[in-house]
ZAMARGU-4260 file (C-alpha; in steps of 0.2 Angstrom, whole numbers, plus 5000, padded with zeros to 4 digits):
<rodrens>
0) 5697/5611/5260 | 5683/5599/5265 | 5680/5596/5283 | 5670/5583/5293 | 5655/5592/5300
5) 5641/5584/5309 | 5625/5593/5313 | 5612/5587/5325 | 5595/5596/5328 | 5595/5594/5347
10) 5596/5604/5363 | 5610/5602/5377 | 5603/5599/5394 | 5620/5596/5404 | 5638/5600/5402
15) 5651/5589/5411 | 5667/5599/5410 | 5677/5587/5421 | 5674/5572/5409 | 5672/5583/5393
20) 5655/5577/5389 | 5639/5586/5382 | 5622/5578/5386 | 5609/5582/5373 | 5592/5577/5368
25) 5582/5578/5352 | 5570/5593/5350 | 5562/5587/5334 | 5543/5587/5334 | 5537/5569/5332
30) 5524/5557/5339 | 5537/5545/5347 | 5536/5543/5366 | 5550/5552/5375 | 5565/5561/5368
35) 5581/5553/5362 | 5596/5557/5372 | 5614/5555/5367 | 5631/5561/5373 | 5644/5570/5363
40) 5663/5570/5369 | 5673/5585/5365 | 5691/5591/5364 | 5686/5609/5363 | 5669/5616/5367
45) 5661/5632/5361 | 5645/5638/5370 | 5634/5650/5361 | 5617/5646/5367 | 5611/5664/5370
50) 5599/5668/5384 | 5581/5666/5389 | 5568/5679/5393 | 5570/5687/5410 | 5553/5688/5419
55) 5560/5695/5435 | 5549/5682/5444 | 5534/5693/5440 | 5518/5682/5443 | 5508/5677/5428
60) 5521/5682/5415 | 5526/5664/5409 | 5507/5659/5409 | 5500/5674/5400 | 5513/5683/5390
65) 5521/5681/5373 | 5540/5682/5371 | 5551/5689/5357 | 5565/5676/5358 | 5563/5662/5346
70) 5555/5660/5328 | 5541/5650/5336 | 5537/5665/5347 | 5535/5676/5332 | 5524/5664/5323
75) 5513/5662/5339 | 5511/5681/5341 | 5506/5683/5323 | 5492/5669/5325 | 5486/5677/5341
80) 5485/5695/5333 | 5474/5687/5319 | 5464/5678/5332 | 5461/5694/5342 | 5454/5702/5326
85) 5443/5687/5321 | 5436/5686/5339 | 5432/5704/5341 | 5424/5704/5324 | 5410/5692/5330
90) 5393/5700/5331 | 5389/5693/5349 | 5404/5701/5357 | 5401/5716/5367 | 5409/5733/5363
95) 5418/5733/5380 | 5425/5716/5377 | 5430/5720/5359 | 5440/5735/5366 | 5449/5723/5378
100) 5453/5710/5365 | 5460/5723/5353 | 5471/5730/5366 | 5489/5725/5363 | 5501/5728/5378
105) 5520/5727/5376 | 5531/5727/5391 | 5548/5734/5389 | 5554/5750/5380 | 5570/5744/5374
110) 5575/5741/5355 | 5565/5725/5354 | 5549/5731/5362 | 5550/5748/5352 | 5553/5739/5336
115) 5539/5727/5339 | 5527/5740/5344 | 5531/5750/5328 | 5529/5734/5317 | 5513/5729/5325
120) 5506/5747/5322 | 5511/5746/5304 | 5503/5729/5302 | 5487/5734/5310 | 5485/5751/5301
125) 5492/5746/5284 | 5484/5729/5282 | 5472/5723/5295 | 5461/5739/5295 | 5456/5735/5277
130) 5451/5717/5282 | 5441/5722/5298 | 5435/5740/5294 | 5421/5738/5307 | 5433/5737/5322
135) 5448/5747/5316 | 5444/5761/5328 | 5444/5750/5343 | 5462/5745/5341 | 5474/5751/5355
140) 5493/5748/5357 | 5501/5752/5374 | 5520/5751/5378 | 5524/5750/5396 | 5542/5755/5402
145) 5548/5755/5420 | 5561/5769/5416 | 5558/5787/5412 | 5561/5785/5393 | 5561/5773/5379
150) 5577/5768/5371 | 5587/5774/5386 | 5603/5766/5378 | 5602/5777/5363 | 5606/5796/5360
155) 5593/5808/5368 | 5588/5814/5351 | 5583/5797/5346 | 5573/5794/5362 | 5564/5811/5360
160) 5560/5807/5342 | 5553/5789/5346 | 5542/5795/5359 | 5535/5810/5349 | 5532/5798/5334
165) 5523/5785/5344 | 5512/5799/5351 | 5508/5805/5334 | 5504/5787/5328 | 5492/5784/5343
170) 5503/5772/5352 | 5501/5774/5371 | 5518/5775/5379 | 5517/5773/5398 | 5534/5777/5406
175) 5537/5774/5425 | 5525/5759/5424 | 5532/5743/5432 | 5522/5727/5429 | 5520/5718/5445
180) 5507/5705/5440 | 5499/5698/5424 | 5482/5689/5425 | 5473/5681/5410 | 5464/5697/5406
185) 5473/5711/5415 | 5490/5718/5418 | 5494/5726/5435 | 5506/5740/5435 | 5515/5750/5449
190) 5515/5768/5443 | 5532/5774/5449 | 5528/5792/5444 | 5512/5792/5454 | 5517/5787/5471
195) 5517/5769/5467 | 5499/5767/5463 | 5493/5750/5457 | 5484/5751/5441 | 5475/5737/5431
200) 5475/5737/5412 | 5464/5725/5402 | 5472/5717/5387 | 5469/5705/5373 | 5487/5701/5370
205) 5503/5704/5380 | 5521/5703/5374 | 5535/5703/5387 | 5552/5711/5381 | 5561/5716/5396
210) 5579/5708/5396 | 5587/5692/5396 | 5592/5679/5409 | 5603/5663/5410 | 5597/5647/5404
215) 5595/5633/5417 | 5608/5621/5411 | 5621/5636/5410 | 5617/5639/5428 | 5620/5621/5432
220) 5637/5622/5422 | 5642/5638/5431 | 5639/5630/5448 | 5651/5616/5443 | 5665/5628/5439
225) 5663/5640/5453 | 5653/5654/5445 | 5637/5651/5454 | 5635/5669/5459 | 5637/5676/5442
230) 5623/5681/5430 | 5632/5675/5414 | 5647/5664/5410 | 5663/5673/5414 | 5677/5672/5401
235) 5694/5680/5399 | 5698/5692/5384 | 5701/5676/5373 | 5683/5670/5376 | 5690/5656/5387
240) 5678/5651/5401 | 5686/5654/5418 | 5687/5639/5429 | 5689/5625/5415 | 5700/5620/5401
245) 5696/5621/5382 | 5679/5628/5384 | 5674/5645/5376 | 5658/5655/5377 | 5651/5669/5366
250) 5636/5679/5364 | 5622/5683/5377 | 5626/5668/5388 | 5644/5675/5392 | 5652/5691/5398
255) 5671/5695/5397 | 5679/5698/5413 | 5691/5711/5408 | 5707/5711/5419 | 5711/5727/5428
260) 5728/5735/5426 | 5730/5738/5445 | 5729/5719/5448 | 5744/5717/5437 | 5753/5733/5441
265) 5767/5724/5450 | 5770/5712/5436 | 5770/5725/5423 | 5783/5735/5433 | 5794/5720/5435
270) 5792/5715/5416 | 5796/5733/5410 | 5811/5737/5421 | 5829/5732/5417 | 5842/5727/5429
275) 5831/5726/5445 | 5835/5744/5449 | 5818/5747/5458 | 5814/5761/5446 | 5807/5762/5428
280) 5813/5774/5415 | 5800/5782/5403 | 5809/5774/5389 | 5807/5757/5397 | 5789/5759/5400
285) 5786/5765/5382 | 5794/5749/5376 | 5779/5739/5383 | 5766/5752/5381 | 5759/5744/5365
290) 5757/5727/5374 | 5749/5736/5389 | 5736/5744/5377 | 5733/5728/5368 | 5731/5718/5385
295) 5721/5731/5394 | 5710/5741/5382 | 5704/5753/5396 | 5721/5761/5395 | 5718/5767/5377
300) 5700/5772/5381 | 5707/5782/5396 | 5720/5791/5385 | 5706/5795/5372 | 5693/5802/5384
305) 5706/5812/5393 | 5713/5819/5376 | 5730/5813/5380 | 5742/5811/5365 | 5754/5798/5372
310) 5761/5790/5388 | 5770/5806/5392 | 5754/5814/5396 | 5748/5799/5406 | 5764/5800/5417
315) 5764/5819/5420 | 5752/5819/5435 | 5764/5807/5444 | 5781/5814/5439 | 5779/5831/5432
320) 5788/5834/5416 | 5792/5817/5408 | 5798/5822/5391 | 5815/5816/5395 | 5816/5797/5392
325) 5829/5796/5406 | 5817/5801/5420 | 5814/5787/5432 | 5798/5781/5441 | 5796/5770/5456
330) 5781/5758/5457 | 5771/5770/5468 | 5772/5784/5455 | 5767/5771/5442 | 5752/5766/5452
335) 5747/5785/5454 | 5748/5787/5435 | 5737/5772/5431 | 5726/5773/5446 | 5711/5779/5437
340) 5713/5769/5421 | 5702/5755/5426 | 5687/5767/5428 | 5685/5765/5409 | 5681/5747/5409
345) 5665/5743/5401 | 5654/5728/5399 | 5649/5723/5381 | 5630/5724/5377 | 5620/5708/5374
350) 5618/5711/5355 | 5619/5701/5339 | 5633/5713/5334 | 5644/5708/5348 | 5640/5689/5346
355) 5644/5690/5327 | 5661/5698/5330 | 5665/5686/5344 | 5661/5671/5332 | 5672/5678/5318
360) 5686/5681/5331 | 5685/5663/5338 | 5684/5655/5321 | 5700/5664/5316 | 5709/5659/5332
365) 5705/5641/5329 | 5710/5642/5310 | 5727/5649/5316 | 5729/5639/5331 | 5744/5628/5324
370) 5753/5643/5317 | 5751/5654/5332 | 5757/5640/5343 | 5774/5641/5335 | 5774/5660/5332
375) 5763/5668/5346 | 5755/5685/5340 | 5747/5691/5356 | 5754/5704/5369 | 5767/5700/5382
380) 5763/5689/5396 | 5765/5700/5411 | 5763/5686/5423 | 5774/5673/5414 | 5786/5671/5400
385) 5784/5674/5382 | 5768/5681/5373 | 5750/5676/5372 | 5746/5664/5358 | 5732/5676/5350
390) 5728/5694/5351 | 5713/5697/5364 | 5696/5700/5357 | 5692/5718/5354 | 5674/5723/5350
395) 5672/5737/5337 | 5655/5746/5339 | 5648/5749/5321 | 5632/5758/5326 | 5615/5753/5331
400) 5597/5755/5323 | 5580/5757/5330 | 5566/5754/5317 | 5551/5765/5322 | 5538/5761/5309
405) 5531/5770/5295 | 5547/5767/5285 | 5557/5777/5297 | 5572/5771/5307 | 5584/5780/5319
410) 5602/5776/5316 | 5616/5780/5329 | 5634/5778/5322 | 5651/5780/5329 | 5657/5798/5331
415) 5640/5805/5338 | 5632/5803/5321 | 5613/5802/5322 | 5601/5800/5308 | 5582/5798/5309
420) 5569/5796/5295 | 5566/5788/5279 | 5584/5789/5273 | 5590/5779/5288 | 5577/5766/5284
425) 5585/5762/5267 | 5602/5761/5276 | 5594/5749/5288 | 5588/5738/5274 | 5605/5738/5266
430) 5614/5733/5282 | 5601/5720/5286 | 5602/5712/5269 | 5621/5712/5269 | 5622/5703/5286
435) 5612/5688/5280 | 5623/5672/5280 | 5621/5668/5261 | 5615/5675/5245 | 5600/5663/5246
440) 5594/5670/5262 | 5598/5688/5256 | 5587/5685/5240 | 5573/5678/5251 | 5573/5693/5263
445) 5574/5706/5249 | 5560/5697/5239 | 5549/5697/5255 | 5551/5716/5257 | 5547/5718/5238
450) 5531/5707/5240 | 5526/5717/5256 | 5528/5734/5246 | 5517/5727/5232 | 5504/5716/5240
455) 5505/5721/5258 | 5508/5709/5273 | 5501/5691/5273 | 5487/5690/5286 | 5484/5672/5284
460) 5487/5660/5299 | 5503/5650/5298
</rodrens>
């Protein structure tokens, strides 16, 4: 089925939710004076603009550091690496200055910073050392992390392996080092494990990879809809932005504000009980249990973590033996049974895996909107009549990878399954290729890998 789709290469600089307008300007590189601006009217708006780099207001970061966010950032980093080697290879440059120029500092020990440090190490030691043999021994890579370990969100086995491998590879890992200032040629760090001592580190290129922040026009939009105090757009479980109509948000720019069971406990009790008796039988509660688990995913997580088989196990603490379906509970006993359930609420990580699943979910919802309007397929509305139109979004974690260089990758998959080494690298290759948007891009990526294996990486300037 053909649909009318219009694509514009432009950036949004303002959203007017009240009048349903999006203000945009062209971001095409040309020699024309100014940037063309235009307005797009909408019925439904989906916001998926991602986030920007978070500098934590550290002085000098914006002026002196490279970032790892856009394609242009990667191209600029590559040019700078080549420039550093070319300049250090000049005969009139002193030995001390060569060491500074060839010192590459990476700030941030998360997945992005670790992968970049590993990739840079491979690029230098597998390709550039053959082009610049006279200065290969002067190259140094330093990874600065404010926490006590790299990859703190991964399994401890992966963290330990990554730190050991980097030590073997000659990558200097400095944990407990918080960057407080970045000058043109030096990085100032506060050594948290050494009494807060301030240390200066000379560098030739610095890369900043320490987290994400909200884009300015999203902050402006958040202030319009009463979310000024938040760090990301708050949505409900259906990815609808809270505080406005027909606006959806996904990815790094948004966070799901999962509703708590205890906020709706009265409505749940009222919806489940029959006859306004003031009490609820186990049978009546079981009748709405599936809707409760679908509406509040923390209930299912709580049952799983506490190794409870069913609702009877959940209600035992409040009522004792509840195997008999005729046993009744009042609202206070139900509150007691569900009082700790909300402790299982979790925020979703800002990863491409989350954004991809959200995009797929939202597309299915829009494609089924007319059908689900007539036949709702979501859970019961505990505060209202009928059922929700769609099932709420549920994130399914499929695992995570951490490329560590030298054709080795760490993989952490559901079920506490951890794999580290060359076999995991091939698993990463297959997953990465399968996630490409088309067969064309898949072929381009695979051919690029093949070309690198045969001829090495391209070291020419872009």
